[in-house]
BAGUVEX-62048 format. One record per residue: residue number from 1; residue in three letters; chain; x, y, z of N, C-alpha, C, O in turn. Coordinates in Angstrom, 2 decimals. Layout:
BAGUVEX-62048
(NUM "ALA" "A" (X Y Z) (X Y Z) (X Y Z) (X Y Z))
...
END
This chain:
BAGUVEX-62048
(1 "UNK" "A" (-110.07 61.06 -26.22) (-110.66 60.41 -27.65) (-110.29 62.00 -28.34) (-110.83 63.10 -28.32))
(2 "UNK" "A" (-108.40 61.06 -29.26) (-108.49 62.84 -30.07) (-109.34 62.97 -31.13) (-110.12 62.20 -31.68))
(3 "UNK" "A" (-108.88 64.66 -31.38) (-110.38 64.98 -32.15) (-109.00 65.94 -33.26) (-107.83 66.23 -33.02))
(4 "UNK" "A" (-110.10 66.22 -34.77) (-108.67 66.99 -35.30) (-109.61 68.40 -36.01) (-110.71 68.45 -36.56))
(5 "UNK" "A" (-108.82 69.21 -35.78) (-108.96 70.58 -36.09) (-108.70 71.88 -37.20) (-107.62 71.74 -37.78))
(6 "UNK" "A" (-109.07 72.50 -37.41) (-108.71 73.31 -38.51) (-108.88 74.95 -38.48) (-109.19 75.79 -37.63))
(7 "UNK" "A" (-108.78 74.96 -38.88) (-108.70 76.86 -39.14) (-107.69 77.68 -39.62) (-106.65 77.33 -39.07))
(8 "UNK" "A" (-107.52 78.46 -40.25) (-106.90 79.47 -41.10) (-106.97 80.58 -40.28) (-107.65 80.78 -39.28))
(9 "UNK" "A" (-106.11 81.32 -40.88) (-106.15 83.09 -40.52) (-106.00 84.20 -39.01) (-105.96 85.40 -38.77))
(10 "UNK" "A" (-105.94 83.17 -38.43) (-105.88 83.59 -36.70) (-104.89 85.72 -37.07) (-105.43 86.74 -36.63))
(11 "UNK" "A" (-103.97 85.74 -37.63) (-103.69 87.28 -37.45) (-103.36 86.84 -35.87) (-104.38 87.45 -35.55))
(12 "UNK" "A" (-103.04 86.52 -35.05) (-102.83 87.25 -33.45) (-102.17 88.29 -34.19) (-102.06 88.37 -35.41))
(13 "UNK" "A" (-101.79 88.99 -33.42) (-101.74 90.94 -32.84) (-101.16 91.45 -34.29) (-100.10 92.02 -34.57))
(14 "UNK" "A" (-102.32 91.02 -35.15) (-102.32 92.44 -36.65) (-103.55 93.32 -36.36) (-104.65 93.03 -36.84))
(15 "UNK" "A" (-103.39 94.26 -35.68) (-104.23 95.56 -35.73) (-105.14 95.50 -36.70) (-106.21 95.10 -36.23))
(16 "UNK" "A" (-105.21 95.79 -38.17) (-105.58 96.00 -39.13) (-106.85 94.85 -39.37) (-107.81 95.06 -40.11))
(17 "UNK" "A" (-106.67 93.88 -38.75) (-107.80 92.67 -38.61) (-108.91 94.31 -37.53) (-109.93 94.89 -37.89))
(18 "UNK" "A" (-108.23 94.46 -36.50) (-109.85 95.05 -36.16) (-110.87 96.65 -36.49) (-111.36 97.64 -35.94))
(19 "UNK" "A" (-110.73 96.16 -37.43) (-111.31 96.90 -38.48) (-111.05 96.73 -39.69) (-110.90 97.81 -40.27))
(20 "UNK" "A" (-110.91 95.62 -40.50) (-111.01 95.30 -42.05) (-112.07 94.36 -40.95) (-112.99 95.13 -40.68))
(21 "UNK" "A" (-112.23 93.39 -40.41) (-113.47 91.72 -40.11) (-113.73 92.41 -38.40) (-113.11 92.03 -37.41))
(22 "UNK" "A" (-114.79 93.47 -38.39) (-115.51 94.04 -36.90) (-116.55 92.63 -36.52) (-116.51 91.91 -35.52))
(23 "UNK" "A" (-117.26 92.56 -37.45) (-118.39 91.36 -36.61) (-117.45 89.99 -36.75) (-118.22 89.06 -36.96))
(24 "UNK" "A" (-116.22 89.57 -36.71) (-115.47 88.57 -36.25) (-114.62 88.94 -34.57) (-114.46 88.25 -33.57))
(25 "UNK" "A" (-114.28 90.22 -34.89) (-112.97 91.33 -34.27) (-112.47 92.63 -33.82) (-111.48 93.37 -33.84))
(26 "UNK" "A" (-114.70 92.40 -33.07) (-114.95 93.11 -32.09) (-114.11 93.52 -30.96) (-114.82 93.79 -30.00))
(27 "UNK" "A" (-113.29 93.62 -30.81) (-112.14 93.59 -29.59) (-111.92 95.06 -29.34) (-112.32 95.80 -30.24))
(28 "UNK" "A" (-111.15 95.81 -27.93) (-111.27 97.12 -27.99) (-109.33 97.08 -28.13) (-108.77 98.17 -28.18))
(29 "UNK" "A" (-108.36 95.60 -28.20) (-107.73 95.93 -28.70) (-106.87 94.79 -29.33) (-107.39 93.70 -29.53))
(30 "UNK" "A" (-105.16 95.08 -29.77) (-104.77 93.98 -30.43) (-104.46 92.69 -28.75) (-104.21 91.52 -28.45))
(31 "UNK" "A" (-104.56 93.21 -28.53) (-103.89 92.39 -26.51) (-105.42 91.15 -26.04) (-105.41 90.00 -25.62))
(32 "UNK" "A" (-106.46 92.02 -26.37) (-107.63 92.09 -25.61) (-108.63 90.22 -27.12) (-109.26 89.19 -26.87))
(33 "UNK" "A" (-108.08 90.99 -28.62) (-108.43 89.99 -29.06) (-107.78 88.68 -29.09) (-108.22 87.55 -29.32))
(34 "UNK" "A" (-105.96 89.39 -28.62) (-104.85 87.42 -28.74) (-105.55 86.79 -27.84) (-106.01 85.68 -28.07))
(35 "UNK" "A" (-105.80 87.68 -26.20) (-106.52 85.95 -25.91) (-108.12 86.16 -25.23) (-108.56 86.12 -24.08))
(36 "UNK" "A" (-108.79 86.43 -26.78) (-109.63 85.98 -26.57) (-109.50 85.17 -27.81) (-110.58 84.64 -28.07))
(37 "UNK" "A" (-108.36 84.83 -28.86) (-107.86 83.59 -30.10) (-107.44 82.64 -29.01) (-107.87 81.48 -28.99))
(38 "UNK" "A" (-106.58 83.12 -28.07) (-106.05 82.14 -27.17) (-106.78 81.26 -26.65) (-106.67 80.09 -27.02))
(39 "UNK" "A" (-107.54 81.57 -25.84) (-108.74 80.85 -24.66) (-109.48 80.02 -26.41) (-109.12 78.89 -26.72))
(40 "UNK" "A" (-110.17 80.57 -27.04) (-110.77 80.15 -28.16) (-109.92 78.92 -28.54) (-110.54 77.97 -28.07))
(41 "UNK" "A" (-108.88 78.50 -29.12) (-108.03 77.74 -29.44) (-108.11 76.42 -28.19) (-108.49 75.26 -28.31))
(42 "UNK" "A" (-107.37 77.43 -26.56) (-107.50 76.47 -25.59) (-108.85 75.81 -24.84) (-108.49 75.00 -23.98))
(43 "UNK" "A" (-110.46 75.96 -24.95) (-111.84 75.30 -25.38) (-111.10 75.00 -26.11) (-110.09 74.80 -25.43))
(44 "UNK" "A" (-110.89 74.81 -27.08) (-111.51 73.70 -27.93) (-110.87 72.77 -28.14) (-111.09 71.58 -28.36))
(45 "UNK" "A" (-109.78 73.57 -28.04) (-108.63 71.80 -28.56) (-108.29 71.74 -27.38) (-107.90 72.64 -26.63))
(46 "UNK" "A" (-108.51 70.14 -27.11) (-107.23 69.06 -25.98) (-106.28 69.41 -26.06) (-105.83 70.05 -27.02))
(47 "UNK" "A" (-105.29 68.86 -24.42) (-103.87 69.20 -24.98) (-103.53 67.61 -26.26) (-102.53 67.66 -26.98))
(48 "UNK" "A" (-104.54 66.32 -26.33) (-104.67 66.08 -26.89) (-104.63 65.70 -28.48) (-104.33 64.71 -29.16))
(49 "UNK" "A" (-105.10 67.00 -28.68) (-106.33 66.69 -30.06) (-105.13 68.02 -31.06) (-104.49 68.99 -30.64))
(50 "UNK" "A" (-105.30 67.43 -32.46) (-104.82 67.65 -33.50) (-104.96 69.51 -34.65) (-105.74 70.31 -35.17))
(51 "UNK" "A" (-104.55 69.42 -34.58) (-104.82 71.30 -35.46) (-103.99 71.34 -36.55) (-102.76 71.20 -36.53))
(52 "UNK" "A" (-104.82 71.59 -37.65) (-104.36 71.68 -39.17) (-104.67 73.19 -39.28) (-105.78 73.47 -39.72))
(53 "UNK" "A" (-103.46 74.68 -38.78) (-103.58 75.56 -39.19) (-103.14 76.27 -39.83) (-102.08 76.84 -39.61))
(54 "UNK" "A" (-104.34 76.52 -41.42) (-103.42 76.62 -43.03) (-103.23 78.37 -42.98) (-103.38 79.21 -43.87))
(55 "UNK" "A" (-102.98 78.47 -41.99) (-101.56 80.52 -42.32) (-101.95 81.25 -41.73) (-102.88 81.16 -40.93))
(56 "UNK" "A" (-101.44 81.96 -41.94) (-101.48 83.21 -41.57) (-101.69 83.49 -39.89) (-102.60 84.21 -39.47))
(57 "UNK" "A" (-100.96 82.97 -39.22) (-101.02 82.40 -38.32) (-100.21 84.25 -37.30) (-99.47 83.28 -37.42))
(58 "UNK" "A" (-100.07 84.60 -37.12) (-99.26 85.54 -36.48) (-98.72 87.13 -37.53) (-98.28 87.04 -38.68))
(59 "UNK" "A" (-98.88 88.34 -36.85) (-98.45 89.14 -37.70) (-97.78 90.00 -36.77) (-97.84 91.19 -37.05))
(60 "UNK" "A" (-96.89 89.55 -35.28) (-96.22 89.99 -34.55) (-94.25 89.17 -34.67) (-93.87 88.13 -35.20))
(61 "UNK" "A" (-93.67 90.00 -34.09) (-92.62 90.01 -33.64) (-92.02 88.12 -33.61) (-92.82 87.31 -34.06))
(62 "UNK" "A" (-91.16 87.79 -33.28) (-90.94 86.29 -32.82) (-90.91 86.05 -31.08) (-91.33 84.99 -30.62))
(63 "UNK" "A" (-90.41 87.07 -30.26) (-90.63 86.84 -28.75) (-91.91 86.94 -28.75) (-92.33 86.05 -28.01))
(64 "UNK" "A" (-93.26 87.87 -29.41) (-94.62 87.64 -29.53) (-95.37 86.60 -29.91) (-96.48 86.29 -29.48))
(65 "UNK" "A" (-94.68 86.04 -30.77) (-95.29 84.72 -31.89) (-94.89 83.67 -30.42) (-95.88 83.23 -29.84))
(66 "UNK" "A" (-93.70 83.35 -29.93) (-93.17 82.70 -29.11) (-93.72 81.88 -28.24) (-93.92 80.68 -28.13))
(67 "UNK" "A" (-94.08 83.78 -27.07) (-95.18 83.55 -26.34) (-96.48 83.27 -26.49) (-97.39 83.28 -25.67))
(68 "UNK" "A" (-96.45 83.05 -27.51) (-98.83 82.83 -27.93) (-98.10 81.43 -28.41) (-98.30 80.45 -27.69))
(69 "UNK" "A" (-97.42 81.29 -29.39) (-97.36 79.40 -29.47) (-96.94 78.52 -28.28) (-96.88 77.29 -28.29))
(70 "UNK" "A" (-96.64 79.36 -27.21) (-95.66 78.36 -25.80) (-97.32 77.82 -24.84) (-97.43 76.91 -24.02))
(71 "UNK" "A" (-98.42 78.77 -25.35) (-99.57 78.76 -24.42) (-100.82 77.73 -25.64) (-102.00 78.08 -25.69))
(72 "UNK" "A" (-100.52 77.04 -26.15) (-101.19 76.43 -27.63) (-101.41 74.96 -26.90) (-100.48 74.22 -26.58))
(73 "UNK" "A" (-102.49 74.75 -26.75) (-103.20 73.58 -26.48) (-102.60 72.29 -28.14) (-102.29 72.69 -29.27))
(74 "UNK" "A" (-102.64 71.19 -27.77) (-102.84 70.21 -29.26) (-101.24 69.77 -29.83) (-100.23 69.78 -29.12))
(75 "UNK" "A" (-101.27 69.47 -31.00) (-100.41 69.01 -31.54) (-100.67 69.74 -33.67) (-101.57 69.65 -34.51))
(76 "UNK" "A" (-99.19 70.42 -33.59) (-100.04 72.21 -34.02) (-99.64 71.37 -35.27) (-99.03 70.35 -34.95))
(77 "UNK" "A" (-99.81 71.53 -36.53) (-99.46 71.44 -38.02) (-99.52 72.63 -39.03) (-100.54 73.21 -38.70))
(78 "UNK" "A" (-99.18 73.06 -39.70) (-98.46 74.59 -40.32) (-98.79 74.24 -41.44) (-98.55 73.06 -41.70))
(79 "UNK" "A" (-99.54 75.23 -42.69) (-99.65 74.80 -43.68) (-98.80 76.39 -43.89) (-99.44 77.20 -43.21))
(80 "UNK" "A" (-97.49 77.19 -44.65) (-97.55 78.07 -44.58) (-98.76 79.55 -45.24) (-99.39 79.54 -46.30))
(81 "UNK" "A" (-98.75 80.00 -44.81) (-99.41 81.67 -45.32) (-98.46 82.64 -45.22) (-97.48 82.79 -44.48))
(82 "UNK" "A" (-99.18 83.62 -46.58) (-98.32 84.93 -46.92) (-98.23 85.28 -45.51) (-97.82 84.32 -44.87))
(83 "UNK" "A" (-98.44 86.18 -44.88) (-97.27 86.23 -43.78) (-96.85 85.49 -42.37) (-96.74 86.07 -41.28))
(84 "UNK" "A" (-96.61 83.95 -42.65) (-95.76 82.68 -42.55) (-93.89 82.55 -42.57) (-93.09 81.75 -42.08))
(85 "UNK" "A" (-93.76 83.98 -43.55) (-92.90 83.14 -43.00) (-91.51 83.42 -42.73) (-90.50 83.09 -43.35))
(86 "UNK" "A" (-91.77 84.50 -41.04) (-90.59 83.95 -40.03) (-90.87 82.51 -38.90) (-90.20 82.13 -37.94))
(87 "UNK" "A" (-92.05 82.01 -39.46) (-92.55 80.56 -39.03) (-91.30 79.75 -39.81) (-90.85 78.77 -39.22))
(88 "UNK" "A" (-90.75 80.11 -41.06) (-89.79 78.61 -41.28) (-89.25 79.12 -41.13) (-89.02 79.72 -42.18))
(89 "UNK" "A" (-88.41 79.65 -40.03) (-86.93 79.64 -38.89) (-86.92 78.39 -38.18) (-87.99 78.08 -37.66))
(90 "UNK" "A" (-85.83 77.52 -38.04) (-85.64 77.12 -36.87) (-85.85 77.00 -35.94) (-85.95 75.88 -35.44))
(91 "UNK" "A" (-86.02 78.18 -35.24) (-86.19 78.21 -33.63) (-87.69 78.26 -33.01) (-88.17 78.72 -31.98))
(92 "UNK" "A" (-88.30 77.40 -34.42) (-90.19 77.41 -33.93) (-90.29 76.46 -34.44) (-91.23 76.35 -35.22))
(93 "UNK" "A" (-89.36 75.28 -34.22) (-89.33 74.09 -34.85) (-90.50 73.41 -33.34) (-91.45 72.64 -33.47))
(94 "UNK" "A" (-90.05 73.94 -32.21) (-90.66 73.07 -31.21) (-92.36 73.36 -31.02) (-93.16 72.69 -30.36))
(95 "UNK" "A" (-92.57 74.43 -31.73) (-93.89 74.27 -31.86) (-94.89 74.03 -32.95) (-95.98 74.54 -33.22))
(96 "UNK" "A" (-93.92 72.80 -33.67) (-95.46 72.37 -34.57) (-94.36 71.37 -34.64) (-93.14 71.49 -34.53))
(97 "UNK" "A" (-95.51 69.82 -34.95) (-96.07 68.88 -35.31) (-95.12 68.76 -36.80) (-94.31 67.91 -37.16))
(98 "UNK" "A" (-95.64 70.04 -37.46) (-95.12 70.00 -38.90) (-94.73 71.25 -39.36) (-94.57 72.08 -38.46))
(99 "UNK" "A" (-94.52 71.70 -40.70) (-94.91 72.42 -40.82) (-94.26 72.53 -42.37) (-93.08 72.23 -42.55))
(100 "UNK" "A" (-95.45 73.16 -43.89) (-95.45 72.55 -44.72) (-95.72 73.88 -45.50) (-96.18 74.88 -44.95))
(101 "UNK" "A" (-95.39 73.83 -46.78) (-96.52 75.15 -48.36) (-97.58 74.50 -48.29) (-98.61 75.18 -48.23))
(102 "UNK" "A" (-97.77 72.67 -48.27) (-99.13 72.21 -48.62) (-99.08 71.13 -47.86) (-98.10 70.69 -47.27))
(103 "UNK" "A" (-100.31 70.65 -47.87) (-100.56 69.34 -47.35) (-101.45 67.95 -48.35) (-102.05 68.31 -49.36))
(104 "UNK" "A" (-101.45 66.80 -48.06) (-102.06 66.15 -48.31) (-102.20 65.44 -47.70) (-101.31 64.62 -47.92))
(105 "UNK" "A" (-102.94 65.04 -46.76) (-103.77 64.42 -46.30) (-104.46 62.79 -46.22) (-105.55 62.85 -45.66))
(106 "UNK" "A" (-104.14 61.55 -46.59) (-104.39 60.19 -46.78) (-105.81 60.28 -45.66) (-105.72 60.29 -44.43))
(107 "UNK" "A" (-107.17 60.33 -46.53) (-107.93 60.19 -44.87) (-109.74 59.72 -46.42) (-109.97 59.63 -47.63))
(108 "UNK" "A" (-110.47 59.60 -45.00) (-111.86 58.71 -45.22) (-112.92 59.82 -46.22) (-113.86 59.02 -46.31))
(109 "UNK" "A" (-113.30 60.79 -46.83) (-112.13 60.89 -47.66) (-110.68 61.65 -47.36) (-110.23 62.07 -46.30))
(110 "UNK" "A" (-110.14 61.66 -48.63) (-108.90 62.43 -48.91) (-109.09 64.49 -48.16) (-110.07 65.23 -48.00))
(111 "UNK" "A" (-107.60 64.66 -47.92) (-107.62 66.71 -47.65) (-106.99 66.97 -48.50) (-106.10 66.17 -48.79))
(112 "UNK" "A" (-107.13 68.07 -49.20) (-105.63 69.09 -49.17) (-106.53 70.52 -48.86) (-107.64 71.02 -49.06))
(113 "UNK" "A" (-104.71 70.87 -48.00) (-104.70 70.98 -47.86) (-103.62 72.62 -48.02) (-102.42 72.46 -48.22))
(114 "UNK" "A" (-104.29 74.38 -47.89) (-102.94 74.80 -48.65) (-103.78 76.52 -48.23) (-104.96 76.70 -48.53))
(115 "UNK" "A" (-103.23 77.23 -47.77) (-103.69 78.27 -47.55) (-104.36 78.85 -48.47) (-105.21 79.59 -47.98))
(116 "UNK" "A" (-104.32 78.85 -50.35) (-104.91 79.94 -50.68) (-106.04 78.59 -51.16) (-105.83 77.38 -51.05))
(117 "UNK" "A" (-107.24 79.29 -51.70) (-108.16 78.93 -52.52) (-107.18 77.78 -53.98) (-106.07 78.09 -54.43))
(118 "UNK" "A" (-107.98 76.54 -54.40) (-107.29 75.62 -55.42) (-109.29 76.07 -56.14) (-110.36 76.38 -55.62))
(119 "UNK" "A" (-108.73 75.81 -57.68) (-110.53 75.69 -58.44) (-110.40 74.86 -58.70) (-111.37 74.13 -58.94))
(120 "UNK" "A" (-109.15 74.42 -58.80) (-109.04 72.57 -59.21) (-108.19 71.90 -58.84) (-107.11 72.06 -59.42))
(121 "UNK" "A" (-108.27 70.75 -57.61) (-107.61 70.29 -56.29) (-107.53 68.41 -56.90) (-108.37 67.71 -57.45))
(122 "UNK" "A" (-106.04 68.11 -56.43) (-106.17 66.84 -56.63) (-107.09 65.33 -56.22) (-106.96 64.49 -55.33))
(123 "UNK" "A" (-107.83 65.45 -57.09) (-108.98 63.93 -56.58) (-109.94 65.19 -56.43) (-110.39 65.29 -55.29))
(124 "UNK" "A" (-110.27 66.00 -57.15) (-111.42 66.81 -58.09) (-112.18 66.00 -57.50) (-112.60 65.63 -56.40))
(125 "UNK" "A" (-112.23 65.69 -59.58) (-113.16 64.39 -59.36) (-113.43 63.30 -58.78) (-114.48 62.71 -59.06))
(126 "UNK" "A" (-112.23 62.61 -57.52) (-112.68 62.05 -56.68) (-113.18 62.12 -55.56) (-112.73 61.45 -54.63))
(127 "UNK" "A" (-114.24 62.98 -55.42) (-114.40 63.61 -54.29) (-113.74 63.92 -53.17) (-114.48 64.03 -52.19))
(128 "UNK" "A" (-112.25 64.17 -52.92) (-112.01 64.58 -52.18) (-111.60 65.85 -51.91) (-111.18 66.33 -52.96))
(129 "UNK" "A" (-111.52 66.67 -50.95) (-111.95 67.36 -49.85) (-110.76 68.51 -49.87) (-109.57 68.38 -49.59))
(130 "UNK" "A" (-111.61 69.88 -50.39) (-110.58 70.70 -49.81) (-110.36 72.10 -49.02) (-111.01 73.15 -49.00))
(131 "UNK" "A" (-109.41 71.76 -48.51) (-109.44 73.42 -46.93) (-108.59 74.46 -47.16) (-107.44 74.20 -47.54))
(132 "UNK" "A" (-109.05 75.97 -46.94) (-108.19 76.84 -47.02) (-108.54 77.80 -46.49) (-109.54 78.07 -45.82))
(133 "UNK" "A" (-107.59 78.39 -46.83) (-108.37 79.90 -45.62) (-107.67 81.35 -46.73) (-107.77 81.04 -47.92))
(134 "UNK" "A" (-107.16 82.49 -46.56) (-106.47 83.27 -46.87) (-107.66 83.83 -47.17) (-107.43 84.99 -46.81))
(135 "UNK" "A" (-109.35 83.82 -47.78) (-110.20 84.48 -47.84) (-111.15 85.42 -47.44) (-112.13 86.01 -47.90))
(136 "UNK" "A" (-109.93 85.25 -45.54) (-110.84 85.68 -44.86) (-112.74 84.72 -44.62) (-113.16 83.59 -44.35))
(137 "UNK" "A" (-113.47 86.51 -45.03) (-114.42 85.91 -44.87) (-115.69 85.37 -45.67) (-116.86 85.21 -45.32))
(138 "UNK" "A" (-114.90 85.13 -47.09) (-115.81 84.97 -48.19) (-115.75 83.62 -48.52) (-114.78 83.01 -48.05))
(139 "UNK" "A" (-116.61 82.92 -49.29) (-116.71 81.58 -50.09) (-116.23 81.44 -51.52) (-116.28 82.38 -52.32))
(140 "UNK" "A" (-115.46 79.49 -51.99) (-114.89 79.98 -52.68) (-116.44 79.05 -54.13) (-116.35 79.26 -55.34))
(141 "UNK" "A" (-117.74 78.04 -53.45) (-118.02 78.27 -54.10) (-117.80 76.81 -54.38) (-118.36 76.45 -55.43))
(142 "UNK" "A" (-117.32 76.11 -53.92) (-117.61 75.21 -55.39) (-117.42 74.28 -54.10) (-116.72 74.68 -53.17))
(143 "UNK" "A" (-118.19 72.77 -54.06) (-117.92 71.54 -53.82) (-117.22 71.05 -53.60) (-116.39 70.54 -54.35))
(144 "UNK" "A" (-117.35 71.02 -51.86) (-116.02 70.12 -51.66) (-114.71 70.73 -50.90) (-113.81 70.26 -50.20))
(145 "UNK" "A" (-115.13 72.30 -51.51) (-113.87 73.35 -51.11) (-114.76 74.32 -49.85) (-115.97 74.51 -49.79))
(146 "UNK" "A" (-113.79 74.76 -49.02) (-113.72 74.84 -47.30) (-112.99 76.06 -46.87) (-111.76 76.15 -46.82))
(147 "UNK" "A" (-113.93 77.11 -46.53) (-113.21 77.78 -46.19) (-112.80 77.83 -44.96) (-113.51 78.65 -44.36))
(148 "UNK" "A" (-111.52 77.09 -43.86) (-111.39 77.71 -42.74) (-110.93 79.08 -41.74) (-110.66 79.35 -40.57))
(149 "UNK" "A" (-111.02 79.55 -42.76) (-110.47 80.69 -41.76) (-111.85 81.25 -40.62) (-112.97 80.80 -40.41))
(150 "UNK" "A" (-111.00 82.55 -40.00) (-111.42 82.07 -38.70) (-112.40 83.71 -38.70) (-112.92 84.08 -37.65))
(151 "UNK" "A" (-112.53 84.44 -39.83) (-113.45 85.14 -39.99) (-114.13 85.07 -40.82) (-114.53 86.03 -41.47))
(152 "UNK" "A" (-114.57 83.35 -41.09) (-115.20 83.31 -42.40) (-116.76 81.75 -41.41) (-117.90 81.38 -41.73))
(153 "UNK" "A" (-115.60 81.34 -40.04) (-116.91 80.70 -39.36) (-116.98 81.30 -37.46) (-117.89 81.17 -36.65))
(154 "UNK" "A" (-115.62 81.92 -37.31) (-115.28 82.05 -35.83) (-114.84 81.13 -34.97) (-114.61 81.22 -33.76))
(155 "UNK" "A" (-114.74 79.95 -35.93) (-114.44 78.91 -34.61) (-113.38 78.18 -35.53) (-112.92 78.77 -36.51))
(156 "UNK" "A" (-113.02 77.00 -35.24) (-112.46 75.88 -35.32) (-113.17 74.94 -35.91) (-114.09 74.53 -35.18))
(157 "UNK" "A" (-113.08 74.24 -37.31) (-113.52 72.91 -38.03) (-113.09 71.48 -37.53) (-111.90 71.16 -37.51))
(158 "UNK" "A" (-114.10 70.59 -37.12) (-113.96 69.65 -36.59) (-114.17 68.56 -37.62) (-115.28 68.32 -38.09))
(159 "UNK" "A" (-112.55 67.63 -38.09) (-112.67 66.85 -39.36) (-114.81 66.07 -39.22) (-115.29 65.47 -40.18))
(160 "UNK" "A" (-115.35 66.24 -38.35) (-116.81 65.24 -38.98) (-117.17 66.41 -39.39) (-117.62 66.63 -40.51))
(161 "UNK" "A" (-117.01 67.14 -38.62) (-118.21 68.30 -39.49) (-117.44 68.62 -40.74) (-118.29 68.99 -41.56))
(162 "UNK" "A" (-116.10 68.67 -41.34) (-115.98 69.21 -42.04) (-116.50 67.59 -42.77) (-116.72 67.90 -43.94))
(163 "UNK" "A" (-116.69 66.57 -42.68) (-116.74 65.22 -43.81) (-118.44 65.30 -43.86) (-118.79 64.69 -44.87))
(164 "UNK" "A" (-119.52 65.80 -43.18) (-120.62 65.88 -43.39) (-121.19 66.88 -44.21) (-122.20 66.72 -44.90))
(165 "UNK" "A" (-120.24 68.36 -44.09) (-120.32 69.41 -44.71) (-120.33 68.56 -46.15) (-121.08 68.73 -47.12))
(166 "UNK" "A" (-119.23 67.57 -45.97) (-118.62 67.24 -47.76) (-119.83 66.40 -48.82) (-120.20 66.29 -49.99))
(167 "UNK" "A" (-120.15 65.85 -47.19) (-122.12 65.07 -48.27) (-122.79 65.67 -48.96) (-123.13 65.42 -50.12))
(168 "UNK" "A" (-123.10 66.73 -48.13) (-124.27 68.16 -48.29) (-123.23 68.24 -49.42) (-123.39 67.49 -50.37))
(169 "UNK" "A" (-122.22 69.05 -49.41) (-122.10 70.04 -50.67) (-122.23 69.48 -52.79) (-122.12 70.34 -53.67))
END
């Protein structure tokens, strides 16, 4: 059965993350961090699963980014973050099912996906859910707004889990 997952702010190859977020990135090197994140991805995401990555995927050069992307399972959708400019290049077309700045997913309830937190999103008053990243280890503290950043959750969040959290928020 295909599952749908959400994550953001993986920051592959971004050495500064090791210093800023030692709680979730307690690694001796960027290489160790990258290998761990690839393992986490592939242990969670099966080949038929869907991943919505809400940005800041990699802080690597194009060749290293391609090497990482080639190793990842699933159907990968990217919502661009502030560190994803190079991923807009056509050379990365084959690695993504879609790439966009913002995505409104019709679901029950609907989902508003954006790298940045929004204080009032489309459908805010109609129980729509907002998923974001960018804040790394901080929460927005609004009902039905969830930070899916790696440094906040240390894992991928699955769609059914998010729906359950939204019912209780």
